[in-house]
mmCIF file of the C-alpha atoms, coordinates in Angstrom:
data_MODEL
# 
_entry.id   MODEL 
# 
loop_
_atom_site.group_PDB 
_atom_site.id 
_atom_site.type_symbol 
_atom_site.label_atom_id 
_atom_site.label_alt_id 
_atom_site.label_comp_id 
_atom_site.label_asym_id 
_atom_site.label_entity_id 
_atom_site.label_seq_id 
_atom_site.pdbx_PDB_ins_code 
_atom_site.Cartn_x 
_atom_site.Cartn_y 
_atom_site.Cartn_z 
_atom_site.occupancy 
_atom_site.B_iso_or_equiv 
_atom_site.pdbx_formal_charge 
_atom_site.auth_seq_id 
_atom_site.auth_comp_id 
_atom_site.auth_asym_id 
_atom_site.auth_atom_id 
_atom_site.pdbx_PDB_model_num 
ATOM 1  C CA . UNK A 1 1  ? 96.380  87.385  87.000  1.00 0.00 ? 1  UNK A CA 1 
ATOM 2  C CA . UNK A 1 2  ? 98.620  86.665  89.240  1.00 0.00 ? 2  UNK A CA 1 
ATOM 3  C CA . UNK A 1 3  ? 99.894  88.935  88.819  1.00 0.00 ? 3  UNK A CA 1 
ATOM 4  C CA . UNK A 1 4  ? 97.832  91.617  88.975  1.00 0.00 ? 4  UNK A CA 1 
ATOM 5  C CA . UNK A 1 5  ? 96.486  90.585  92.230  1.00 0.00 ? 5  UNK A CA 1 
ATOM 6  C CA . UNK A 1 6  ? 100.328 91.259  93.361  1.00 0.00 ? 6  UNK A CA 1 
ATOM 7  C CA . UNK A 1 7  ? 100.211 94.916  92.689  1.00 0.00 ? 7  UNK A CA 1 
ATOM 8  C CA . UNK A 1 8  ? 96.736  95.210  93.447  1.00 0.00 ? 8  UNK A CA 1 
ATOM 9  C CA . UNK A 1 9  ? 97.456  94.576  96.730  1.00 0.00 ? 9  UNK A CA 1 
ATOM 10 C CA . UNK A 1 10 ? 100.744 95.857  96.735  1.00 0.00 ? 10 UNK A CA 1 
ATOM 11 C CA . UNK A 1 11 ? 99.298  99.511  95.580  1.00 0.00 ? 11 UNK A CA 1 
ATOM 12 C CA . UNK A 1 12 ? 95.261  98.873  97.464  1.00 0.00 ? 12 UNK A CA 1 
ATOM 13 C CA . UNK A 1 13 ? 93.853  99.518  93.805  1.00 0.00 ? 13 UNK A CA 1 
ATOM 14 C CA . UNK A 1 14 ? 89.750  99.007  95.116  1.00 0.00 ? 14 UNK A CA 1 
ATOM 15 C CA . UNK A 1 15 ? 88.208  98.801  92.001  1.00 0.00 ? 15 UNK A CA 1 
ATOM 16 C CA . UNK A 1 16 ? 88.687  95.808  88.829  1.00 0.00 ? 16 UNK A CA 1 
ATOM 17 C CA . UNK A 1 17 ? 87.786  96.996  85.920  1.00 0.00 ? 17 UNK A CA 1 
ATOM 18 C CA . UNK A 1 18 ? 87.543  94.473  82.127  1.00 0.00 ? 18 UNK A CA 1 
ATOM 19 C CA . UNK A 1 19 ? 86.530  95.641  79.574  1.00 0.00 ? 19 UNK A CA 1 
ATOM 20 C CA . UNK A 1 20 ? 84.828  92.218  77.175  1.00 0.00 ? 20 UNK A CA 1 
ATOM 21 C CA . UNK A 1 21 ? 84.113  94.632  74.099  1.00 0.00 ? 21 UNK A CA 1 
ATOM 22 C CA . UNK A 1 22 ? 86.187  92.310  72.031  1.00 0.00 ? 22 UNK A CA 1 
ATOM 23 C CA . UNK A 1 23 ? 84.860  88.939  73.696  1.00 0.00 ? 23 UNK A CA 1 
ATOM 24 C CA . UNK A 1 24 ? 86.722  86.278  75.775  1.00 0.00 ? 24 UNK A CA 1 
ATOM 25 C CA . UNK A 1 25 ? 87.071  82.689  74.887  1.00 0.00 ? 25 UNK A CA 1 
ATOM 26 C CA . UNK A 1 26 ? 85.264  81.059  77.751  1.00 0.00 ? 26 UNK A CA 1 
ATOM 27 C CA . UNK A 1 27 ? 87.068  77.759  78.636  1.00 0.00 ? 27 UNK A CA 1 
ATOM 28 C CA . UNK A 1 28 ? 85.738  75.309  81.689  1.00 0.00 ? 28 UNK A CA 1 
ATOM 29 C CA . UNK A 1 29 ? 89.244  75.221  83.046  1.00 0.00 ? 29 UNK A CA 1 
ATOM 30 C CA . UNK A 1 30 ? 89.916  78.605  83.081  1.00 0.00 ? 30 UNK A CA 1 
ATOM 31 C CA . UNK A 1 31 ? 85.943  79.175  84.797  1.00 0.00 ? 31 UNK A CA 1 
ATOM 32 C CA . UNK A 1 32 ? 87.245  76.425  87.289  1.00 0.00 ? 32 UNK A CA 1 
ATOM 33 C CA . UNK A 1 33 ? 90.380  78.690  87.523  1.00 0.00 ? 33 UNK A CA 1 
ATOM 34 C CA . UNK A 1 34 ? 88.560  81.868  88.357  1.00 0.00 ? 34 UNK A CA 1 
ATOM 35 C CA . UNK A 1 35 ? 86.318  80.201  90.445  1.00 0.00 ? 35 UNK A CA 1 
ATOM 36 C CA . UNK A 1 36 ? 89.204  78.087  92.565  1.00 0.00 ? 36 UNK A CA 1 
ATOM 37 C CA . UNK A 1 37 ? 92.157  80.451  92.328  1.00 0.00 ? 37 UNK A CA 1 
ATOM 38 C CA . UNK A 1 38 ? 91.349  83.796  91.414  1.00 0.00 ? 38 UNK A CA 1 
ATOM 39 C CA . UNK A 1 39 ? 87.791  84.863  93.543  1.00 0.00 ? 39 UNK A CA 1 
ATOM 40 C CA . UNK A 1 40 ? 88.733  83.479  96.736  1.00 0.00 ? 40 UNK A CA 1 
ATOM 41 C CA . UNK A 1 41 ? 91.928  85.331  96.584  1.00 0.00 ? 41 UNK A CA 1 
ATOM 42 C CA . UNK A 1 42 ? 90.555  88.633  95.315  1.00 0.00 ? 42 UNK A CA 1 
ATOM 43 C CA . UNK A 1 43 ? 88.116  88.520  98.334  1.00 0.00 ? 43 UNK A CA 1 
ATOM 44 C CA . UNK A 1 44 ? 91.050  88.143  100.290 1.00 0.00 ? 44 UNK A CA 1 
ATOM 45 C CA . UNK A 1 45 ? 92.544  91.715  98.248  1.00 0.00 ? 45 UNK A CA 1 
ATOM 46 C CA . UNK A 1 46 ? 91.400  95.052  98.673  1.00 0.00 ? 46 UNK A CA 1 
ATOM 47 C CA . UNK A 1 47 ? 89.257  95.614  95.515  1.00 0.00 ? 47 UNK A CA 1 
ATOM 48 C CA . UNK A 1 48 ? 85.100  96.373  96.537  1.00 0.00 ? 48 UNK A CA 1 
ATOM 49 C CA . UNK A 1 49 ? 83.724  96.710  93.164  1.00 0.00 ? 49 UNK A CA 1 
ATOM 50 C CA . UNK A 1 50 ? 84.294  95.096  89.842  1.00 0.00 ? 50 UNK A CA 1 
ATOM 51 C CA . UNK A 1 51 ? 83.713  96.438  86.759  1.00 0.00 ? 51 UNK A CA 1 
ATOM 52 C CA . UNK A 1 52 ? 83.058  94.829  83.357  1.00 0.00 ? 52 UNK A CA 1 
ATOM 53 C CA . UNK A 1 53 ? 83.259  96.896  80.420  1.00 0.00 ? 53 UNK A CA 1 
ATOM 54 C CA . UNK A 1 54 ? 80.758  95.345  77.713  1.00 0.00 ? 54 UNK A CA 1 
ATOM 55 C CA . UNK A 1 55 ? 79.186  95.780  74.120  1.00 0.00 ? 55 UNK A CA 1 
ATOM 56 C CA . UNK A 1 56 ? 75.225  96.330  73.868  1.00 0.00 ? 56 UNK A CA 1 
ATOM 57 C CA . UNK A 1 57 ? 75.382  93.132  70.949  1.00 0.00 ? 57 UNK A CA 1 
ATOM 58 C CA . UNK A 1 58 ? 77.786  91.389  72.649  1.00 0.00 ? 58 UNK A CA 1 
ATOM 59 C CA . UNK A 1 59 ? 77.008  87.160  72.902  1.00 0.00 ? 59 UNK A CA 1 
ATOM 60 C CA . UNK A 1 60 ? 78.569  88.038  75.856  1.00 0.00 ? 60 UNK A CA 1 
ATOM 61 C CA . UNK A 1 61 ? 75.961  89.652  77.326  1.00 0.00 ? 61 UNK A CA 1 
ATOM 62 C CA . UNK A 1 62 ? 74.178  86.434  79.819  1.00 0.00 ? 62 UNK A CA 1 
ATOM 63 C CA . UNK A 1 63 ? 77.159  84.544  80.774  1.00 0.00 ? 63 UNK A CA 1 
ATOM 64 C CA . UNK A 1 64 ? 78.341  87.760  81.878  1.00 0.00 ? 64 UNK A CA 1 
ATOM 65 C CA . UNK A 1 65 ? 74.899  88.695  84.138  1.00 0.00 ? 65 UNK A CA 1 
ATOM 66 C CA . UNK A 1 66 ? 75.367  85.555  84.921  1.00 0.00 ? 66 UNK A CA 1 
ATOM 67 C CA . UNK A 1 67 ? 79.072  86.179  86.766  1.00 0.00 ? 67 UNK A CA 1 
ATOM 68 C CA . UNK A 1 68 ? 78.483  89.636  87.905  1.00 0.00 ? 68 UNK A CA 1 
ATOM 69 C CA . UNK A 1 69 ? 75.329  87.748  89.894  1.00 0.00 ? 69 UNK A CA 1 
ATOM 70 C CA . UNK A 1 70 ? 77.698  85.242  91.278  1.00 0.00 ? 70 UNK A CA 1 
ATOM 71 C CA . UNK A 1 71 ? 80.398  87.781  91.977  1.00 0.00 ? 71 UNK A CA 1 
ATOM 72 C CA . UNK A 1 72 ? 78.150  90.829  94.099  1.00 0.00 ? 72 UNK A CA 1 
ATOM 73 C CA . UNK A 1 73 ? 77.678  88.038  96.952  1.00 0.00 ? 73 UNK A CA 1 
ATOM 74 C CA . UNK A 1 74 ? 81.936  89.406  97.510  1.00 0.00 ? 74 UNK A CA 1 
ATOM 75 C CA . UNK A 1 75 ? 81.802  92.948  95.687  1.00 0.00 ? 75 UNK A CA 1 
ATOM 76 C CA . UNK A 1 76 ? 80.130  95.639  94.458  1.00 0.00 ? 76 UNK A CA 1 
ATOM 77 C CA . UNK A 1 77 ? 79.538  94.876  90.652  1.00 0.00 ? 77 UNK A CA 1 
ATOM 78 C CA . UNK A 1 78 ? 78.380  96.973  87.476  1.00 0.00 ? 78 UNK A CA 1 
ATOM 79 C CA . UNK A 1 79 ? 78.064  96.246  84.773  1.00 0.00 ? 79 UNK A CA 1 
ATOM 80 C CA . UNK A 1 80 ? 79.058  99.805  81.894  1.00 0.00 ? 80 UNK A CA 1 
ATOM 81 C CA . UNK A 1 81 ? 77.498  99.764  77.498  1.00 0.00 ? 81 UNK A CA 1 
ATOM 82 C CA . UNK A 1 82 ? 81.370  100.679 75.670  1.00 0.00 ? 82 UNK A CA 1 
ATOM 83 C CA . UNK A 1 83 ? 80.088  103.867 74.919  1.00 0.00 ? 83 UNK A CA 1 
ATOM 84 C CA . UNK A 1 84 ? 79.846  105.321 78.210  1.00 0.00 ? 84 UNK A CA 1 
# 
């Protein structure tokens, strides 16, 4: 993700898209890194909008919705159905 942030800033990218249709493992250490390292750097970047692509039947629905609520403090956030 550090490389991604470098590219975001280099190219003035305003939208970050995360495809979660195949899920991901949410480890406590990863969440801590995300909140303490990635989000503060993303706030300082050119990112204005974060899009989550998620399956309707994903077991991650609640977790991603919670993340979206937290991220809306800093970004525009959209949740998209995988079929759109």
